[in-house]
Structures are given as structure tokens and as C-alpha cells.
PAZAPA-4460 file (N, C-alpha, C; in steps of 0.05 Angstrom, whole numbers, plus 32768, in hexadecimal, padded with zeros to 4 digits):
% residues 84
    n_x    n_y    n_z   ca_x   ca_y   ca_z    c_x    c_y    c_z   seq   type   mol
   7E38   7F8B   81C9   7E4B   7F9A   81B9   7E3D   7FA2   819E     1      M     A
   7E40   7FBC   8197   7E33   7FC6   817F   7E43   7FC0   8166     2      G     A
   7E39   7FCA   814F   7E48   7FC5   8136   7E62   7FD4   8136     3      P     A
   7E75   7FC9   8129   7E90   7FD5   8126   7E8E   7FEC   8113     4      L     A
   7E9B   8002   8119   7E9C   8019   8108   7EB9   801A   80FC     5      V     A
   7EBA   801C   80E1   7ED5   801E   80D5   7EE4   8036   80DE     6      P     A
   7EFE   8034   80DE   7F10   804B   80E5   7F0F   805F   80CE     7      S     A
   7F19   8076   80D4   7F1B   808B   80BF   7F2D   8081   80A8     8      A     A
   7F42   8072   80AF   7F54   8068   809A   7F45   8054   8088     9      E     A
   7F34   8043   8094   7F25   802F   8084   7F11   803E   8073    10      R     A
   7F03   8052   807E   7EF1   8062   806D   7F00   806E   8056    11      Y     A
   7F18   8078   805B   7F29   8084   8046   7F2F   806F   8030    12      R     A
   7F35   8057   8038   7F3A   8041   8024   7F22   803C   8013    13      E     A
   7F0B   803B   8020   7EF2   8036   8011   7EEC   804D   7FFE    14      I     A
   7EEF   8065   8008   7EEA   807D   7FF7   7EFD   807D   7FDF    15      Q     A
   7F16   8076   7FE4   7F2A   8075   7FCF   7F22   8061   7FB9    16      Q     A
   7F18   8049   7FC2   7F0F   8035   7FAF   7EF7   803F   7F9F    17      A     A
   7EE5   804D   7FAC   7ECE   8058   7F9E   7ED6   806E   7F8A    18      L     A
   7EEA   807E   7F92   7EF4   8094   7F81   7F01   8088   7F68    19      T     A
   7F12   8073   7F6D   7F20   8067   7F56   7F0D   805A   7F42    20      E     A
   7EF6   8053   7F4B   7EE2   8046   7F39   7ECE   805B   7F2E    21      R     A
   7ED2   8074   7F35   7EC1   8089   7F2A   7EA7   808E   7F38    22      G     A
   7EA3   8084   7F50   7E8A   8087   7F5F   7E8A   809E   7F72    23      Y     A
   7EA2   80A7   7F7A   7EA4   80BC   7F8E   7EB8   80D1   7F83    24      L     A
   7EB0   80EA   7F84   7EC1   8100   7F7C   7ED0   810C   7F94    25      A     A
   7EE8   8116   7F8F   7EF7   8123   7FA4   7F0A   8110   7FB1    26      G     A
   7F19   811B   7FC4   7F2D   810C   7FD3   7F20   80FD   7FEA    27      D     A
   7F29   80E5   7FEF   7F1F   80D6   8007   7F26   80E6   8020    28      P     A
   7F12   80E9   8032   7F15   80F8   804A   7F16   80E7   8063    29      T     A
   7F0B   80CF   8061   7F09   80BE   8079   7EF0   80C3   8089    30      G     A
   7EE0   80D6   807F   7EC6   80DC   808C   7EB0   80D1   807A    31      E     A
   7E9F   80C0   8086   7E8A   80B2   8077   7E71   80C4   8077    32      W     A
   7E6E   80D4   8062   7E58   80E7   805F   7E44   80DE   804A    33      K     A
   7E2F   80ED   8046   7E1A   80E5   8033   7E25   80E0   8017    34      P     A
   7E39   80EF   800E   7E43   80EB   7FF3   7E51   80CF   7FF1    35      D     A
   7E5D   80C7   8006   7E69   80AC   8006   7E54   8096   8006    36      S     A
   7E3F   809A   8015   7E29   8087   8015   7E1C   8085   7FFA    37      V     A
   7E17   809B   7FED   7E0B   809B   7FD2   7E1E   808E   7FBD    38      E     A
   7E38   8093   7FC0   7E4B   8086   7FAE   7E4A   8068   7FB2    39      A     A
   7E4A   805F   7FCB   7E49   8043   7FD0   7E2F   8036   7FC6    40      L     A
   7E18   8044   7FC8   7DFF   803A   7FBE   7E00   8036   7FA0    41      K     A
   7E0C   8049   7F91   7E0F   8046   7F74   7E21   802E   7F6D    42      R     A
   7E37   802C   7F7C   7E49   8015   7F77   7E3A   7FFB   7F7C    43      F     A
   7E2C   7FF9   7F93   7E1E   7FE1   7F9A   7E09   7FDA   7F84    44      Q     A
   7DFB   7FEE   7F7A   7DE7   7FE9   7F65   7DF4   7FDE   7F4C    45      Q     A
   7E0A   7FEA   7F44   7E19   7FE0   7F2C   7E24   7FC4   7F30    46      D     A
   7E2A   7FBD   7F49   7E35   7FA2   7F4F   7E1F   7F8E   7F54    47      Q     A
   7E06   7F96   7F51   7DEE   7F84   7F56   7DED   7F7C   7F73    48      K     A
   7DF6   7F8D   7F85   7DF4   7F89   7FA2   7DDD   7F99   7FAD    49      L     A
   7DD4   7F94   7FC5   7DC0   7FA4   7FD1   7DCA   7FC0   7FD4    50      E     A
   7DBD   7FD3   7FC7   7DC7   7FEF   7FC6   7DBC   7FFE   7FDE    51      A     A
   7DC7   7FF8   7FF6   7DBE   8005   800F   7DD1   8019   801A    52      N     A
   7DE9   801B   800E   7DFD   802E   8018   7E0B   8025   8031    53      G     A
   7E06   800D   8039   7E13   8002   8051   7E2D   7FF3   804A    54      K     A
   7E41   7FF6   805A   7E5A   7FE9   8056   7E58   7FCC   8060    55      L     A
   7E53   7FBA   804C   7E51   7F9E   8054   7E68   7F8E   8046    56      D     A
   7E6B   7F75   804E   7E82   7F66   8044   7E81   7F62   8025    57      S     A
   7E6A   7F5E   801A   7E68   7F5B   7FFC   7E71   7F74   7FEE    58      L     A
   7E69   7F8B   7FF8   7E71   7FA4   7FEB   7E8F   7FA9   7FEE    59      S     A
   7E9A   7FA3   8005   7EB7   7FA6   8009   7EC7   7F93   7FF7    60      L     A
   7EBE   7F7B   7FF5   7ECB   7F67   7FE4   7ECA   7F71   7FC7    61      I     A
   7EB3   7F7B   7FBE   7EB0   7F84   7FA2   7EC2   7F9C   7F9D    62      A     A
   7EC8   7FAC   7FB2   7EDB   7FC2   7FAF   7EF8   7FB9   7FB1    63      L     A
   7EFC   7FA0   7FB6   7F17   7F96   7FB9   7F22   7F9B   7FD5    64      G     A
   7F11   7FA0   7FE8   7F19   7FA7   8003   7F0D   7F94   8018    65      L     A
   7F11   7F7A   8012   7F07   7F66   8025   7F13   7F6A   8041    66      G     A
   7F0C   7F58   8053   7F16   7F5A   806E   7F34   7F5C   8070    67      P     A
   7F3D   7F6D   8082   7F5A   7F70   8087   7F62   7F5A   809A    68      K     A
   7F75   7F49   8092   7F7F   7F34   80A2   7F9D   7F33   80A1    69      R     A
   7FAA   7F2B   80B7   7FC7   7F28   80B5   7FCE   7F12   80A2    70      P     A
   7FE5   7F14   8094   7FEC   7EFF   8081   7FF0   7EE4   8090    71      P     A
   7FE9   7ECF   8082   7FEC   7EB4   808E   800A   7EAD   808E    72      A     A
   8013   7E9F   80A2   802F   7E97   80A2   8035   7E84   808A    73      P     A
   804D   7E86   8080   8054   7E76   8069   8056   7E59   8072    74      A     A
   804D   7E47   8061   804E   7E2A   8067   806B   7E21   8063    75      A     A
   8075   7E0F   8074   8090   7E06   8071   8093   7DF7   8057    76      P     A
   80AA   7DFB   804A   80B0   7DED   8031   80B3   7DCF   8037    77      A     A
   80A8   7DBF   8025   80AB   7DA2   8028   80BD   7D99   8011    78      V     A
   80D2   7D8B   8019   80E4   7D80   8004   80D7   7D69   7FF6    79      A     A
   80DA   7D69   7FDC   80CF   7D53   7FCC   80DF   7D39   7FD2    80      A     A
   80D1   7D25   7FD7   80DD   7D0B   7FDC   80D8   7CF8   7FC4    81      Q     A
   80EC   7CEA   7FBD   80E8   7CD7   7FA7   80E7   7CBB   7FB2    82      T     A
   80D7   7CAB   7FA7   80D5   7C8F   7FAF   80EA   7C7F   7FA1    83      Q     A
   80F7   7C6C   7FAF   810C   7C5B   7FA2   8100   7C48   7F8F    84      P     A
***
């Protein structure tokens, strides 16, 4: 199985985060083109990450876009018990 490729929606989220931080101009398109790669490289360099333009976990976390996971179920409330 090869590497996973982000969906257009995920690319759009990443581009939006880069745009909000001033690294990418224009509206997020969901298409990962050379301007997106260059914006990511500049962001990575400023974050002291390897500036390779690749979407890795450290870059996504730095952008505030860590892995998407379903919310954990709420823990059951435990009633406080007092000792006699």
C-alpha cells in the first residue's frame, strides 16, 4: 500500500491555515500546486522544521491541524464518596 494522499478538503484546510498565517496568497483551492509547496517550505523553515515542502505530522501539528480523530467517548461521572 502506497502513501496516503490527502483529500481536496484536507488540502483546502492546510491551505487555509497557511493563508491565515500569511504564507499563501489567494483562496484555498484544494489543489496542491507549487505555490502551496513553497508556502509550506517557508512555514516549515520559520518553525525550525525540515523545510522540504512535504506534509508531515510535525508540520500539520504546527499548523494546528493534527490528525483527525473521532472524539473520545465521555468518561462516566463518578460520584464522590465520603468515608465515615
